[in-house]
N, C-alpha and C positions, 0 to 999 in steps of 0.2 A: 537157766532158770537159776539165781541160787537162793540162801536161804533169805528170809526178810527178818532185819535184825529185832523186830517189836515182836512177832509171834514167836521167833527163835526164844527169846527172852524169857518170855510168858509162859513156853513149856518151862522153864526151870522152876517155875512158882506155880505148878500143877504137884499135885502127889504123888505122882509117877516122876514127872521130872526131877523134884528134890531127892526121891529115893534112888533113882540112878544115877543122880550125881555124885552123892553119898558115895552108893557102893563103888561107881569107875573110880574116881578119885582115891578111895581106900587103897584099891589091889593097885592102881598103877604107882601111885608115889611109892605106894611099900616095896614095889620091884625095882623103882629109879634110885631110891636112896639117895636124892639129892642133899647137896651139903652146901654151906655160908660160900660163897664165893664164886661155886660152879658156874660156868657159863652156861647159858639155854636157850635153845632156839625152840618154840612153837611154830610147827608150821601148819598152815590152815588155821591160825589160832581163832579165827572168828569171833566174835566178841570178848575172847579173854577167859574165857570160865577154866582153862586150866594153866594159862598162863600167869592168873592173878594168884594159884597156890603154887606154881614155880618160885615166882618173886618171892612171895612170904618165904619161903624156903633156902633160898640162894642171893637174892637183891644184884641179879643179875643175868635180864631176860631181854628176850627181843619176841618179840612178835611179827608172823610172815605171813599176812591173805593175799589172795588174787582181787578180792571184793575191797575195793576203800569205803562202802557204804558201812561195811562189817568192823573195818578197822574205826572206822568214825564214834562206830556203835561201843567199842571198847575203850578209845580213848574218851567219851562221854561217862560212862561207867565205870571207867578205874582213874577218874581225876586224883583220888587221891595215891596214886603210883604214879609221879609223874617220872621214877627212874625206867620206866620199863621202855623200851625202845619200839615201834612201831615201823614198821615198811610195807609197802604193797609190793609184791612180786610174786613172779612163776615159781613155786615149788620144783619145776625141774629143769633151772637155770637160776639157782638161786646168786643172788647180789655178793657174794663172801669169798674170803681167801680160802685156800684148803688150811683144815687144821685149825679150823676158826672157835671151834665148842666143844664144850665137855660132853654135852648131851642135847640131843633132838630130840623134840616130842612131836608126833602126828597122832592125833584122835579124830578117828571118825570121816578122814578126809581122803586116803589113798583109795578110795570107791568112786570119789568125784574127780578123780582124773582120767584125761587119757592114755596116762604111761607112769603107771602105778611105778616100775621096776625103774624107771629114769627116775622117780622122785626119791626112791630107794637109794639109788647109786650117788645120786647128790646129797644125800644126807651123808653116807660114809664120807662122801670126799670132804665135806666141810668137819666131820670130826676129826676131835687130835686122837692121835694112836692111844689104844684104852679105852677112847670113850663112846658112849653108848647111844643108840637108837630104841628109843620106847615108843612103839607100834600099836595103835587099838585099830582095830577095823570091825563090822559089823559080820557075824556069823553065818556065813549062807544057812547053815544047818539049823536053823533056829523062828521061832513064831515070830520074832522080830523083821529076820529079813522076809517071809513069807508076808508080812503086814505092808511091809514096804513097797513091794514087786507089786502087791494089787494095786498099791496107788498109784506106781510107776503105768500099771498096766491102762488104769481108770482116767488118768490125766499125765498123757507122756511128753506134755511141756513141763510137767513139774520136776521139780532137784531129781525126784528118783524115778525118773524118767530114763534118764540112762545110766544109774546106778549100778557100780558092778558091788557083787557080795564074795567076799574070801572065805574057803576053810581054811582049816589050822592047818595041812599040806599044803596048801596055797600058801599062804604066809610061811612058812616055815622055807619053802624052795625059793620064794621072792628074796629072804634075807641069806639064803648058803649063796643065791645066784650072784648077789651084791658082794661076797665073799665076807659076812658078819659072822663069826664066830659062839661059840658058848650063847647058843640061842636057845634063850626058856620062854613058855608060852603058858599064859592062864587065861581062864575064863571068868566072868563076874554076869550079873543078867541073866540069873535062870527065871525068872517069873516071867507072864505073857504081859504085853504094853498094854495092860487096864490099867487106866487114871480112876482106883478107886484105892482112898488111905486105908479102909478097913481089911479090904483082900489082900493088899500088900503088907498089911501087918499080920495077917495069918500065915502068907507066903515067907515069913524069915527064917524058916526053917528051911526051904528049899534051899534059899540063896548060904545059909551057915553050908549045908552038906556040900553043894554046888563048888561051891570056891574051895572047899577044904580036901575035898577028892577030885579037884581037877576036870569034875564030870563034863559029858560031851551037851552042847545047847543050848548053852552061854549064849548071851546076844551080845555081848563084846567079848572077841580074844585080843590079849595085850600080848606083845612080844618083846623080849628084849635080848637085841644083838651087840654084840662088843665087836668095835672095830679093832 
């Protein structure tokens, strides 16, 4: 079972969803340093949450997802960006030539696929020499992963029933096994998954300190590897 597009989008409209979206994009795109003209592939793009920002920065983006329902939601939501190319496909066997992209993005998708290393190797294949993979995953050692594991136990047929969660060491080893170089890791979203605007505001100092000191316990780990 995958994400329902309407439920997925409604989450971004909550105080928690808006805060997480802002924090994730701030860290991820500061690491990616995208430039106008860069060709970007967003795998597991969903309804285009990160595809949209990549398009604004580069003007040249492909969104790939296994779910036609999510792709249809992306097309409908981003009709003002008709230049984005949307493709239905498998991230472990992508329909692109070797060395086709400057950047591959993957946000919170790796834990949903049966062969994470295969997806990372495919990302390496489609990157140009010197290109970068920006990979974001849910951290195994966070309150967010614990909450989602409980959801999976309570409802095994949900999207979290078979989800994988990775540690920073897991992520580092996967990228090294796929022969990526100059690997850097950062964390963000240090606050718990509580949908309270007041609490989230009170916890801004926790996020500020966590990001700047790159402390353990972040909900999202973001890695950058160079081909």
